[in-house]
Residue frames as a rotation matrix with the C-alpha (Angstrom) as fourth column:
MET 1
-0.169 -0.943 0.287 -32.41
-0.107 -0.272 -0.956 30.17
0.980 -0.192 -0.055 -25.52
ALA 2
-0.078 0.195 0.978 -34.13
-0.960 -0.278 -0.021 30.40
0.267 -0.941 0.209 -22.14
GLN 3
0.893 0.446 0.065 -34.99
-0.449 0.868 0.211 26.74
0.038 -0.217 0.975 -22.33
ASP 4
0.465 -0.803 -0.372 -31.38
0.205 0.507 -0.837 25.84
0.861 0.313 0.400 -23.15
LYS 5
-0.398 -0.621 0.675 -30.14
-0.512 -0.460 -0.725 27.76
0.761 -0.634 -0.135 -20.12
GLY 6
0.341 0.613 0.712 -32.68
-0.939 0.183 0.292 26.00
0.049 -0.768 0.638 -17.98
ARG 7
0.936 -0.001 -0.351 -31.25
-0.045 0.992 -0.121 22.67
0.348 0.129 0.929 -19.03
THR 8
0.151 -0.982 -0.111 -27.61
0.170 0.137 -0.976 23.51
0.974 0.129 0.187 -18.39
ALA 9
0.046 -0.140 0.989 -28.03
-0.806 -0.590 -0.046 24.88
0.590 -0.795 -0.140 -14.86
PRO 10
0.850 0.301 0.433 -28.78
-0.516 0.646 0.562 21.51
-0.111 -0.701 0.704 -13.21
LYS 11
0.733 -0.630 -0.256 -25.67
0.360 0.679 -0.640 20.03
0.577 0.377 0.725 -14.82
ALA 12
-0.146 -0.804 0.577 -23.43
-0.249 -0.534 -0.808 22.51
0.957 -0.261 -0.123 -13.03
GLY 13
0.208 0.303 0.930 -25.23
-0.965 -0.090 0.245 21.80
0.157 -0.949 0.273 -9.80
GLY 14
0.976 0.177 -0.129 -24.86
-0.169 0.983 0.069 18.09
0.139 -0.045 0.989 -10.46
ARG 15
0.282 -0.948 -0.150 -21.10
0.259 0.226 -0.939 18.39
0.924 0.226 0.309 -10.82
GLY 16
-0.285 -0.355 0.890 -20.95
-0.690 -0.569 -0.448 20.26
0.666 -0.742 -0.083 -7.55
THR 17
0.614 0.587 0.527 -23.01
-0.789 0.466 0.400 17.58
-0.011 -0.662 0.750 -5.89
TYR 18
0.857 -0.348 -0.379 -20.70
0.194 0.901 -0.388 14.88
0.476 0.259 0.840 -7.22
ALA 19
-0.093 -0.950 0.299 -17.66
-0.067 -0.294 -0.954 16.78
0.993 -0.109 -0.036 -5.95
VAL 20
-0.038 0.172 0.984 -19.19
-0.961 -0.276 0.011 17.04
0.273 -0.946 0.176 -2.48
GLY 21
0.891 0.438 0.122 -20.03
-0.454 0.867 0.203 13.35
-0.017 -0.236 0.972 -2.56
ASP 22
0.554 -0.767 -0.324 -16.49
0.263 0.530 -0.806 12.42
0.790 0.361 0.495 -3.64
ALA 23
-0.301 -0.672 0.677 -14.99
-0.458 -0.520 -0.721 14.55
0.836 -0.527 -0.151 -0.89
ARG 24
0.290 0.483 0.826 -17.28
-0.957 0.131 0.259 12.99
0.016 -0.866 0.500 1.71
ARG 25
0.962 0.042 -0.270 -16.43
-0.084 0.986 -0.147 9.49
0.260 0.164 0.952 0.49
GLN 26
0.140 -0.988 -0.071 -12.71
0.156 0.093 -0.983 10.27
0.978 0.126 0.167 0.75
LYS 27
-0.237 -0.182 0.954 -13.14
-0.823 -0.485 -0.297 11.64
0.516 -0.856 -0.035 4.27
ILE 28
0.750 0.548 0.371 -14.90
-0.659 0.669 0.345 8.42
-0.059 -0.503 0.862 5.28
LEU 29
0.769 -0.520 -0.373 -12.04
0.245 0.778 -0.579 6.35
0.591 0.353 0.725 3.83
ASP 30
-0.183 -0.893 0.412 -9.40
-0.154 -0.387 -0.909 8.47
0.971 -0.229 -0.067 5.59
THR 31
0.003 0.265 0.964 -11.25
-0.973 -0.220 0.063 8.28
0.229 -0.939 0.257 8.89
ALA 32
0.924 0.376 -0.068 -11.75
-0.362 0.918 0.164 4.53
0.124 -0.127 0.984 8.56
VAL 33
0.277 -0.907 -0.317 -7.99
0.083 0.351 -0.932 4.08
0.957 0.231 0.173 8.19
GLU 34
-0.485 -0.492 0.723 -7.42
-0.607 -0.407 -0.683 5.59
0.630 -0.770 -0.101 11.63
HIS 35
0.306 0.685 0.661 -10.21
-0.949 0.273 0.157 3.56
-0.072 -0.675 0.734 13.22
PHE 36
0.925 0.015 -0.379 -9.11
-0.114 0.964 -0.239 0.24
0.362 0.264 0.894 11.71
ALA 37
-0.007 -1.000 -0.025 -5.51
-0.072 0.026 -0.997 1.04
0.997 -0.005 -0.072 12.70
GLN 38
-0.498 -0.199 0.844 -6.44
-0.767 -0.353 -0.536 1.72
0.404 -0.914 0.023 16.32
TRP 39
-0.086 0.603 0.793 -9.17
-0.853 0.367 -0.371 -0.83
-0.515 -0.708 0.483 16.96
GLY 40
-0.908 -0.190 0.372 -8.93
0.017 0.873 0.487 -3.35
-0.418 0.449 -0.790 14.15
PHE 41
-0.767 0.635 -0.088 -11.92
-0.149 -0.043 0.988 -4.39
0.624 0.771 0.128 12.08
HIS 42
-0.256 0.757 -0.602 -14.18
0.675 0.585 0.449 -6.07
0.692 -0.291 -0.661 14.62
ALA 43
-0.201 0.145 -0.969 -13.89
0.914 -0.328 -0.238 -3.43
-0.352 -0.934 -0.066 17.34
SER 44
-0.989 -0.101 -0.107 -14.36
0.053 -0.923 0.381 -0.53
-0.137 0.372 0.918 14.93
SER 45
-0.217 0.973 -0.078 -17.82
0.635 0.080 -0.769 0.96
-0.742 -0.217 -0.635 14.73
LEU 46
-0.379 0.173 0.909 -19.54
0.842 -0.343 0.416 2.45
0.384 0.923 -0.016 11.72
ALA 47
0.711 0.701 -0.055 -21.39
0.646 -0.620 0.447 4.79
0.279 -0.353 -0.893 14.05
ARG 48
0.468 -0.614 -0.635 -18.11
0.396 -0.497 0.772 6.16
-0.790 -0.613 0.010 15.48
ILE 49
-0.567 -0.663 0.488 -16.56
0.727 -0.124 0.676 6.48
-0.388 0.738 0.552 12.03
ALA 50
0.013 0.674 0.739 -19.63
0.833 -0.416 0.364 8.35
0.553 0.611 -0.567 10.81
ALA 51
0.828 0.317 -0.463 -19.63
0.547 -0.641 0.538 10.62
-0.126 -0.699 -0.704 13.87
ASP 52
0.019 -0.913 -0.408 -15.97
0.457 -0.355 0.816 11.52
-0.889 -0.202 0.411 13.29
CYS 53
-0.697 -0.199 0.689 -16.90
0.717 -0.194 0.669 12.42
0.001 0.960 0.278 9.72
GLY 54
-0.829 0.423 -0.366 -19.76
-0.237 -0.859 -0.454 14.62
-0.506 -0.289 0.812 10.91
ILE 55
-0.435 0.719 -0.542 -22.44
-0.720 0.083 0.689 12.51
0.540 0.690 0.482 9.26
THR 56
0.325 0.621 0.714 -24.98
-0.876 0.482 -0.020 9.90
-0.356 -0.619 0.700 10.34
GLN 57
-0.472 -0.446 0.761 -24.43
-0.192 0.894 0.405 6.18
-0.861 0.045 -0.507 10.01
GLY 58
0.457 0.721 0.521 -27.11
0.468 0.303 -0.830 6.20
-0.757 0.623 -0.199 7.34
GLY 59
0.816 -0.219 -0.535 -25.13
-0.497 -0.738 -0.457 8.82
-0.295 0.639 -0.711 5.46
LEU 60
-0.269 -0.952 0.146 -22.05
-0.771 0.303 0.560 6.61
-0.577 0.038 -0.816 5.62
LEU 61
-0.328 0.203 0.923 -24.03
0.245 0.961 -0.124 3.62
-0.912 0.186 -0.365 4.36
HIS 62
0.786 0.530 -0.318 -25.08
-0.118 -0.376 -0.919 5.72
-0.607 0.760 -0.233 1.37
HIS 63
0.374 -0.753 -0.541 -21.43
-0.927 -0.288 -0.239 5.51
0.025 0.591 -0.806 0.23
PHE 64
-0.716 -0.635 -0.290 -20.49
-0.589 0.773 -0.237 2.05
0.375 0.001 -0.927 1.56
ARG 65
0.065 0.877 -0.477 -22.94
-0.390 0.462 0.797 -0.83
0.919 0.134 0.371 1.87
SER 66
0.921 0.182 -0.345 -21.42
0.193 0.554 0.810 -2.28
0.339 -0.812 0.475 5.04
LYS 67
0.657 -0.741 0.141 -18.38
-0.532 -0.323 0.783 -2.26
-0.534 -0.589 -0.606 7.30
GLU 68
0.216 -0.555 0.803 -16.93
0.471 0.780 0.412 -5.06
-0.856 0.289 0.429 5.18
ASP 69
0.625 0.085 0.776 -17.40
0.766 -0.257 -0.589 -2.97
0.149 0.963 -0.226 2.04
LEU 70
0.940 -0.297 0.169 -15.71
-0.323 -0.933 0.156 0.00
0.112 -0.201 -0.973 3.73
LEU 71
0.446 -0.806 0.389 -12.76
-0.210 0.328 0.921 -2.16
-0.870 -0.492 -0.023 4.82
LEU 72
0.165 -0.373 0.913 -12.17
0.792 0.602 0.102 -3.61
-0.587 0.706 0.395 1.36
SER 73
0.823 0.153 0.547 -12.52
0.475 -0.714 -0.514 -0.14
0.312 0.683 -0.661 -0.19
VAL 74
0.811 -0.583 0.049 -9.84
-0.483 -0.620 0.618 1.20
-0.329 -0.525 -0.784 2.14
LEU 75
0.164 -0.775 0.610 -7.49
0.124 0.630 0.767 -1.66
-0.979 -0.050 0.199 1.23
ALA 76
0.388 0.041 0.921 -8.16
0.897 0.212 -0.387 -1.26
-0.211 0.976 0.045 -2.49
GLN 77
0.981 -0.022 0.195 -7.46
0.027 -0.969 -0.246 2.47
0.194 0.246 -0.950 -2.32
SER 78
0.548 -0.826 0.129 -4.14
-0.460 -0.169 0.872 1.88
-0.698 -0.538 -0.472 -0.57
GLU 79
0.051 -0.529 0.847 -3.07
0.523 0.737 0.428 -0.67
-0.851 0.421 0.314 -3.17
ARG 80
0.679 0.239 0.694 -4.06
0.729 -0.330 -0.600 1.63
0.086 0.913 -0.398 -6.04
HIS 81
0.923 -0.378 -0.070 -1.95
-0.345 -0.895 0.282 4.38
-0.169 -0.236 -0.957 -4.48
ASP 82
0.207 -0.903 0.376 1.11
-0.171 0.345 0.923 2.11
-0.963 -0.255 -0.083 -4.36
ILE 83
0.121 -0.121 0.985 0.68
0.834 0.551 -0.035 0.97
-0.539 0.826 0.168 -7.96
GLU 84
0.816 0.268 0.513 0.06
0.530 -0.699 -0.479 4.46
0.230 0.663 -0.712 -9.35
ARG 85
0.879 -0.474 -0.045 2.81
-0.377 -0.751 0.542 6.04
-0.291 -0.460 -0.839 -7.27
LEU 86
0.065 -0.979 0.194 5.62
-0.750 0.080 0.657 3.56
-0.659 -0.188 -0.729 -7.85
PHE 87
-0.563 -0.317 0.764 4.71
0.043 0.911 0.410 0.58
-0.826 0.263 -0.499 -10.01
SER 88
0.479 0.812 -0.333 2.71
-0.293 -0.209 -0.933 1.98
-0.827 0.544 0.138 -12.92
GLU 89
0.541 -0.398 -0.741 5.57
-0.797 0.038 -0.602 1.25
0.268 0.916 -0.297 -15.33
PRO 90
0.972 -0.194 -0.129 7.25
0.217 0.956 0.197 -2.19
0.086 -0.219 0.972 -15.45
ALA 91
0.538 -0.840 -0.066 10.80
-0.434 -0.343 0.833 -2.18
-0.723 -0.420 -0.549 -14.09
ASP 92
0.779 -0.289 -0.556 13.48
-0.519 0.200 -0.831 -2.71
0.351 0.936 0.006 -16.75
SER 93
-0.265 -0.862 -0.433 15.86
-0.232 0.493 -0.839 -4.37
0.936 -0.122 -0.330 -14.28
VAL 94
0.286 0.290 -0.913 15.85
0.747 0.530 0.402 -6.10
0.600 -0.797 -0.065 -10.91
ALA 95
-0.680 -0.602 -0.419 17.87
0.733 -0.543 -0.409 -3.20
0.019 -0.585 0.811 -9.50
ALA 96
-0.796 0.442 0.414 15.19
-0.251 -0.863 0.439 -0.75
0.551 0.246 0.798 -10.66
HIS 97
0.213 0.903 -0.374 12.47
0.087 0.363 0.928 -2.86
0.973 -0.230 -0.001 -9.05
PHE 98
0.019 -0.272 -0.962 14.36
0.957 0.282 -0.061 -3.07
0.288 -0.920 0.265 -5.75
THR 99
-0.930 -0.359 0.080 14.83
0.335 -0.916 -0.221 0.71
0.153 -0.179 0.972 -5.87
SER 100
-0.361 0.883 0.299 11.05
-0.356 -0.427 0.831 1.14
0.862 0.193 0.469 -6.25
VAL 101
0.329 0.448 -0.831 10.49
0.554 0.621 0.554 -1.17
0.765 -0.643 -0.043 -3.28
VAL 102
-0.513 -0.576 -0.636 12.77
0.858 -0.333 -0.391 1.03
0.013 -0.747 0.665 -1.16
ALA 103
-0.901 0.236 0.365 10.85
-0.133 -0.949 0.285 4.09
0.414 0.208 0.886 -2.39
LEU 104
0.085 0.970 -0.229 7.63
0.034 0.227 0.973 2.39
0.996 -0.090 -0.014 -1.28
ALA 105
0.065 -0.136 -0.989 9.08
0.949 0.314 0.020 1.97
0.307 -0.940 0.150 2.23
ALA 106
-0.899 -0.414 -0.145 9.95
0.438 -0.869 -0.230 5.68
-0.031 -0.270 0.962 2.26
ASP 107
-0.556 0.779 0.290 6.43
-0.283 -0.505 0.815 6.53
0.781 0.371 0.502 1.12
ASN 108
0.252 0.666 -0.702 4.95
0.458 0.557 0.693 4.34
0.852 -0.497 -0.165 3.85
ALA 109
-0.446 -0.496 -0.745 7.03
0.890 -0.163 -0.425 6.12
0.089 -0.853 0.514 6.46
ARG 110
-0.981 0.160 0.105 5.06
-0.158 -0.987 0.026 9.24
0.108 0.009 0.994 5.56
ARG 111
-0.109 0.985 -0.132 1.74
-0.606 0.040 0.794 7.37
0.788 0.167 0.593 6.01
PRO 112
-0.885 -0.386 0.262 1.86
-0.432 0.465 -0.773 6.04
0.177 -0.797 -0.578 9.58
GLY 113
-0.152 0.910 0.385 -1.89
-0.817 0.103 -0.568 5.52
-0.557 -0.401 0.728 9.82
LEU 114
0.575 0.353 -0.738 -1.91
-0.770 0.538 -0.343 3.20
0.276 0.766 0.581 6.82
VAL 115
-0.368 -0.786 -0.496 1.08
-0.449 0.618 -0.645 1.24
0.814 -0.015 -0.581 8.12
ARG 116
-0.798 0.138 0.586 -0.57
-0.551 0.224 -0.804 0.76
-0.243 -0.965 -0.103 11.51
MET 117
0.260 0.965 -0.024 -3.79
-0.861 0.220 -0.458 -0.31
-0.437 0.139 0.889 9.82
PHE 118
0.304 -0.211 -0.929 -1.96
-0.695 0.618 -0.368 -2.77
0.652 0.757 0.041 7.57
ASN 119
-0.750 -0.657 -0.073 -0.17
-0.405 0.544 -0.735 -4.38
0.523 -0.522 -0.674 10.51
THR 120
-0.558 0.612 0.560 -3.37
-0.648 0.101 -0.755 -4.64
-0.519 -0.784 0.340 12.53
LEU 121
0.431 0.851 -0.302 -5.45
-0.846 0.264 -0.464 -6.10
-0.315 0.455 0.833 9.72
VAL 122
-0.023 -0.505 -0.863 -2.82
-0.655 0.660 -0.368 -8.57
0.755 0.556 -0.346 8.53
GLY 123
-0.912 -0.326 0.248 -2.66
-0.389 0.499 -0.774 -9.96
0.129 -0.803 -0.582 12.07
GLU 124
-0.261 0.908 0.327 -6.44
-0.656 0.082 -0.750 -10.20
-0.708 -0.410 0.575 12.31
SER 125
0.368 0.532 -0.763 -6.88
-0.929 0.164 -0.333 -11.71
-0.051 0.831 0.554 8.86
GLY 126
-0.778 -0.607 -0.160 -5.06
-0.601 0.794 -0.091 -14.90
0.183 0.026 -0.983 9.80
ASN 127
-0.490 0.729 0.478 -8.54
-0.076 0.510 -0.857 -15.99
-0.868 -0.456 -0.195 10.90
PRO 128
-0.889 0.109 0.444 -10.22
0.454 0.321 0.831 -17.50
-0.052 0.941 -0.335 7.81
GLY 129
0.052 0.998 -0.021 -13.50
0.996 -0.054 -0.069 -15.87
-0.070 -0.017 -0.997 8.85
HIS 130
-0.228 -0.196 -0.954 -12.07
0.314 -0.942 0.118 -12.36
-0.922 -0.272 0.276 8.70
PRO 131
0.764 0.645 0.011 -13.52
0.225 -0.250 -0.942 -10.26
-0.605 0.722 -0.336 5.82
ALA 132
0.600 -0.602 -0.526 -10.01
-0.789 -0.554 -0.265 -9.38
-0.132 0.574 -0.808 4.61
HIS 133
0.210 -0.537 0.817 -8.65
-0.193 0.796 0.574 -12.95
-0.958 -0.278 0.063 4.78
ALA 134
0.531 0.043 0.846 -9.13
0.722 0.500 -0.478 -13.62
-0.444 0.865 0.234 1.07
TYR 135
0.982 -0.166 0.090 -7.86
-0.096 -0.849 -0.520 -10.15
0.162 0.502 -0.850 0.15
PHE 136
0.432 -0.880 0.197 -4.55
-0.815 -0.287 0.503 -10.59
-0.386 -0.378 -0.842 1.96
ARG 137
0.181 -0.335 0.925 -4.04
0.185 0.935 0.302 -14.14
-0.966 0.116 0.231 0.70
GLU 138
0.699 0.154 0.698 -4.58
0.700 0.051 -0.712 -12.95
-0.145 0.987 -0.073 -2.86
ARG 139
0.930 -0.367 0.017 -2.47
-0.360 -0.920 -0.154 -9.84
0.072 0.138 -0.988 -2.33
TYR 140
0.230 -0.895 0.383 0.55
-0.588 0.185 0.787 -11.76
-0.775 -0.406 -0.484 -1.04
ALA 141
0.185 -0.120 0.975 0.21
0.553 0.833 -0.003 -14.31
-0.813 0.540 0.220 -3.85
ARG 142
0.890 0.219 0.399 -0.08
0.455 -0.465 -0.759 -11.52
0.020 0.858 -0.514 -6.41
VAL 143
0.755 -0.656 0.001 2.94
-0.647 -0.744 0.168 -9.58
-0.110 -0.127 -0.986 -5.11
LEU 144
0.088 -0.734 0.673 5.02
-0.280 0.630 0.724 -12.74
-0.956 -0.253 -0.150 -4.81
GLY 145
0.422 0.132 0.897 4.08
0.696 0.587 -0.414 -13.83
-0.582 0.798 0.156 -8.33
TYR 146
0.990 -0.063 0.127 4.97
0.028 -0.789 -0.614 -10.42
0.139 0.611 -0.779 -9.73
THR 147
0.491 -0.857 0.160 8.34
-0.768 -0.338 0.544 -10.48
-0.412 -0.390 -0.823 -7.96
VAL 148
0.091 -0.435 0.896 9.17
0.106 0.899 0.425 -14.02
-0.990 0.056 0.128 -9.07
ASP 149
0.725 0.224 0.652 8.33
0.650 0.092 -0.754 -13.18
-0.229 0.970 -0.079 -12.70
LEU 150
0.921 -0.390 0.027 10.55
-0.367 -0.886 -0.284 -10.11
0.135 0.252 -0.958 -12.54
LEU 151
0.241 -0.870 0.430 13.46
-0.670 0.171 0.722 -12.05
-0.702 -0.462 -0.542 -11.03
GLU 152
0.230 -0.108 0.967 13.12
0.453 0.891 -0.008 -14.85
-0.861 0.440 0.254 -13.57
ALA 153
0.939 0.084 0.333 13.21
0.335 -0.445 -0.831 -12.23
0.078 0.892 -0.446 -16.33
GLY 154
0.659 -0.749 0.061 16.43
-0.728 -0.616 0.302 -10.97
-0.189 -0.244 -0.951 -14.76
ILE 155
0.050 -0.608 0.793 17.95
-0.110 0.785 0.609 -14.43
-0.993 -0.118 -0.027 -15.05
ALA 156
0.552 0.271 0.789 16.80
0.662 0.432 -0.612 -14.73
-0.507 0.860 0.059 -18.67
ARG 157
0.943 -0.185 0.277 18.49
0.065 -0.713 -0.698 -11.48
0.327 0.677 -0.660 -19.72
GLY 158
0.231 -0.943 -0.238 21.69
0.623 0.331 -0.708 -12.33
0.747 0.015 0.665 -17.86
GLU 159
0.170 -0.126 0.977 21.31
-0.499 -0.866 -0.025 -9.87
0.850 -0.483 -0.210 -14.98
LEU 160
0.419 0.061 0.906 20.96
-0.884 0.254 0.392 -12.52
-0.207 -0.965 0.160 -12.27
ARG 161
-0.659 -0.749 0.075 22.85
-0.733 0.661 0.163 -15.73
-0.172 0.053 -0.984 -11.74
PRO 162
-0.061 0.601 -0.797 21.31
-0.529 0.658 0.536 -18.91
0.846 0.454 0.278 -13.14
GLY 163
-0.296 0.007 -0.955 19.89
0.538 0.828 -0.161 -21.08
0.789 -0.561 -0.248 -10.38
THR 164
-0.911 0.043 0.411 18.77
-0.315 -0.717 -0.622 -18.11
0.268 -0.696 0.666 -8.26
ASP 165
-0.593 0.746 -0.304 15.87
0.804 0.570 -0.168 -19.22
0.048 -0.344 -0.938 -6.06
CYS 166
-0.734 0.283 0.618 13.45
0.039 -0.890 0.454 -16.52
0.679 0.357 0.642 -7.17
GLU 167
0.357 0.921 -0.155 10.62
0.216 0.080 0.973 -17.59
0.909 -0.381 -0.171 -4.87
ALA 168
0.219 -0.346 -0.912 12.92
0.971 0.166 0.170 -17.54
0.092 -0.923 0.372 -1.85
VAL 169
-0.834 -0.545 0.092 14.16
0.542 -0.839 -0.057 -14.03
0.108 0.002 0.994 -2.70
GLY 170
-0.400 0.768 0.500 10.58
-0.053 -0.564 0.824 -12.85
0.915 0.304 0.266 -3.16
ARG 171
0.549 0.633 -0.546 9.38
0.468 0.308 0.828 -14.31
0.692 -0.710 -0.128 0.14
GLU 172
-0.174 -0.698 -0.695 12.40
0.984 -0.140 -0.106 -12.94
-0.024 -0.702 0.711 2.01
THR 173
-0.857 -0.151 0.493 11.73
0.263 -0.951 0.165 -9.47
0.444 0.271 0.854 0.63
LEU 174
0.091 0.969 0.230 8.08
-0.053 -0.226 0.973 -9.57
0.994 -0.101 0.031 1.74
ALA 175
0.507 0.080 -0.858 9.11
0.760 0.428 0.489 -10.83
0.407 -0.900 0.156 5.18
ILE 176
-0.546 -0.784 -0.296 11.72
0.837 -0.502 -0.217 -8.12
0.022 -0.366 0.930 5.64
MET 177
-0.665 0.354 0.658 9.31
0.006 -0.878 0.478 -5.39
0.747 0.322 0.581 4.57
ASP 178
0.411 0.908 -0.082 6.57
0.055 0.065 0.996 -6.55
0.910 -0.414 -0.023 6.94
GLY 179
0.316 -0.362 -0.877 8.99
0.917 0.353 0.184 -7.11
0.243 -0.863 0.444 9.80
LEU 180
-0.771 -0.628 0.106 10.47
0.599 -0.772 -0.213 -3.64
0.216 -0.101 0.971 9.46
GLN 181
-0.320 0.737 0.596 6.99
-0.124 -0.656 0.745 -2.12
0.939 0.164 0.301 9.39
ILE 182
0.609 0.529 -0.591 6.11
0.467 0.363 0.806 -3.81
0.641 -0.767 -0.026 12.68
GLN 183
-0.084 -0.738 -0.670 9.31
0.996 -0.089 -0.027 -2.58
-0.040 -0.669 0.742 14.33
TRP 184
-0.808 -0.232 0.541 8.81
0.357 -0.924 0.136 0.92
0.469 0.303 0.830 12.91
VAL 185
0.144 0.940 0.310 5.24
0.028 -0.317 0.948 1.21
0.989 -0.128 -0.071 14.22
LEU 186
0.642 0.088 -0.762 6.43
0.703 0.329 0.630 0.23
0.307 -0.940 0.149 17.70
ALA 187
0.331 -0.613 -0.717 9.41
0.479 -0.545 0.688 2.61
-0.813 -0.571 0.114 17.72
PRO 188
0.896 0.142 0.420 9.48
0.444 -0.293 -0.847 4.93
0.003 0.946 -0.325 14.68
ALA 189
0.800 -0.600 -0.003 12.49
-0.599 -0.799 0.051 6.94
-0.033 -0.039 -0.999 15.84
SER 190
0.117 -0.801 0.587 14.67
-0.559 0.435 0.706 3.84
-0.821 -0.411 -0.396 16.16
VAL 191
-0.094 -0.082 0.992 13.99
0.569 0.813 0.121 2.23
-0.817 0.576 -0.029 12.76
ASP 192
-0.253 -0.034 -0.967 14.81
-0.686 -0.698 0.204 3.79
-0.682 0.715 0.154 9.39
MET 193
0.447 0.542 0.711 12.67
0.016 0.790 -0.612 1.58
-0.894 0.285 0.345 7.17
PRO 194
0.962 -0.064 -0.264 14.02
-0.270 -0.109 -0.957 2.74
0.033 0.992 -0.122 3.79
ALA 195
0.149 -0.989 0.012 17.65
-0.968 -0.148 -0.203 2.52
0.202 0.018 -0.979 4.92
ARG 196
-0.240 -0.202 0.950 17.26
-0.582 0.813 0.026 -0.94
-0.777 -0.546 -0.312 6.49
LEU 197
0.667 0.551 0.501 15.38
0.087 0.611 -0.787 -2.27
-0.740 0.569 0.360 3.47
HIS 198
0.802 -0.456 -0.385 17.94
-0.565 -0.372 -0.737 -0.72
0.193 0.809 -0.556 1.13
ALA 199
-0.141 -0.914 0.380 20.76
-0.968 0.207 0.139 -2.43
-0.206 -0.348 -0.914 3.05
PHE 200
-0.003 0.211 0.977 19.05
-0.186 0.960 -0.208 -5.83
-0.982 -0.183 0.036 2.78
LEU 201
0.871 0.430 0.238 18.20
0.142 0.242 -0.960 -5.56
-0.470 0.870 0.150 -0.91
ASP 202
0.560 -0.764 -0.320 21.66
-0.820 -0.455 -0.347 -4.20
0.120 0.456 -0.882 -1.71
ARG 203
-0.341 -0.695 0.633 23.30
-0.760 0.600 0.249 -7.24
-0.553 -0.396 -0.733 -0.07
ARG 204
0.208 0.510 0.834 20.85
0.076 0.842 -0.534 -9.64
-0.975 0.175 0.137 -1.71
LEU 205
0.959 0.156 -0.236 21.40
-0.202 -0.208 -0.957 -8.13
-0.198 0.966 -0.168 -5.16
ARG 206
0.144 -0.980 -0.136 25.18
-0.990 -0.144 -0.004 -8.37
-0.016 0.136 -0.991 -4.78
GLU 207
-0.336 -0.244 0.910 24.75
-0.450 0.890 0.072 -12.08
-0.827 -0.385 -0.409 -3.97
ILE 208
0.171 0.561 0.810 22.53
0.398 0.713 -0.577 -12.94
-0.901 0.421 -0.101 -6.92
SER 209
0.838 0.126 -0.531 23.61
-0.371 -0.581 -0.724 -10.54
-0.400 0.804 -0.440 -9.68
VAL 210
0.792 -0.556 0.252 26.06
0.595 0.611 -0.522 -11.78
0.137 0.563 0.815 -12.29
ALA 211
0.268 -0.704 0.658 28.14
0.143 -0.647 -0.749 -8.61
0.953 0.295 -0.073 -11.97
GLY 212
-0.143 -0.296 -0.944 28.06
0.938 0.263 -0.225 -8.69
0.315 -0.918 0.240 -8.18
THR 213
-0.858 -0.127 0.497 26.78
0.068 -0.988 -0.136 -5.13
0.509 -0.083 0.857 -8.06
GLY 214
-0.521 0.677 -0.519 24.18
0.797 0.169 -0.579 -3.78
-0.305 -0.716 -0.628 -5.68
LEU 215
0.529 0.813 0.241 21.90
0.846 -0.528 -0.077 -0.76
0.065 0.245 -0.967 -5.50
ALA 216
-0.165 -0.486 0.858 22.82
0.321 -0.849 -0.419 2.87
0.933 0.207 0.296 -5.95
ALA 217
-0.843 -0.204 -0.498 23.33
0.533 -0.194 -0.824 4.73
0.071 -0.960 0.272 -2.67
LEU 218
0.211 0.952 -0.220 20.28
0.971 -0.230 -0.060 6.35
-0.108 -0.201 -0.974 -1.15
PRO 219
-0.186 -0.260 0.948 20.01
0.532 -0.837 -0.125 9.99
0.826 0.481 0.294 -2.24
GLY 220
-0.769 -0.237 -0.593 20.50
0.638 -0.327 -0.697 12.49
-0.028 -0.915 0.403 0.56
PRO 221
-0.895 0.389 0.218 17.95
-0.334 -0.908 0.251 15.10
0.295 0.152 0.943 -0.64
GLN 222
-0.038 0.938 -0.345 15.07
-0.133 0.338 0.932 12.73
0.990 0.081 0.111 0.16
GLY 223
0.086 0.055 0.995 16.13
-0.949 -0.301 0.099 12.66
0.304 -0.952 0.026 3.77
LEU 224
0.948 0.212 -0.236 16.93
-0.157 0.960 0.232 8.98
0.276 -0.183 0.944 3.74
SER 225
0.392 -0.846 0.361 19.92
-0.838 -0.166 0.520 8.04
-0.380 -0.506 -0.774 5.83
ARG 226
-0.034 -0.498 -0.866 22.46
-0.680 0.647 -0.345 5.50
0.733 0.577 -0.361 4.69
PRO 227
0.868 0.327 -0.373 22.46
-0.004 0.757 0.654 2.13
0.496 -0.566 0.658 6.46
């Protein structure tokens, strides 16, 4: 019995150690968001990020192999959040998908640091040598492909008009979302991202849907104003 107890004690301590390590890793990711948002990738410093986390640079490198690894981990975490929060289940209609896209804009409005970081890094990553260049190219291609497939499915089931240019609608939606994010970061009080995006997608859906119907009105309890 004594020997059994001796074996179980380290396990409890191990779980506590893992929890501390997970919390420290998350703090590093959260801190990196603010640094990448303010200074971009190249001007950000692992030493400053580590100092703001209350650890050494060596301690940071215990969790992330390099600044490039930290950057890609931050981006991957953000994308996982979006998928788990809003896109874990496939949309059963184009209207439902557009509604989820508006909800994503509302969610982003509550995460200003991530939006600033996204804008900064997308601008930087136009340089093919940037460590996130491939990530953003693949991300835009992936999101566009997902949107086109969903729109084409809408045509097939009779929801959208035949001949709808699905790629054009997908690219326009991405452009509007990114453009609104830039304007919102510059002047948050003057741009209601969810309402503006809702207005655009509502008009676009009325144009391409067979029934000529748009999106349901934005619900007031969420604090989203009508366009």
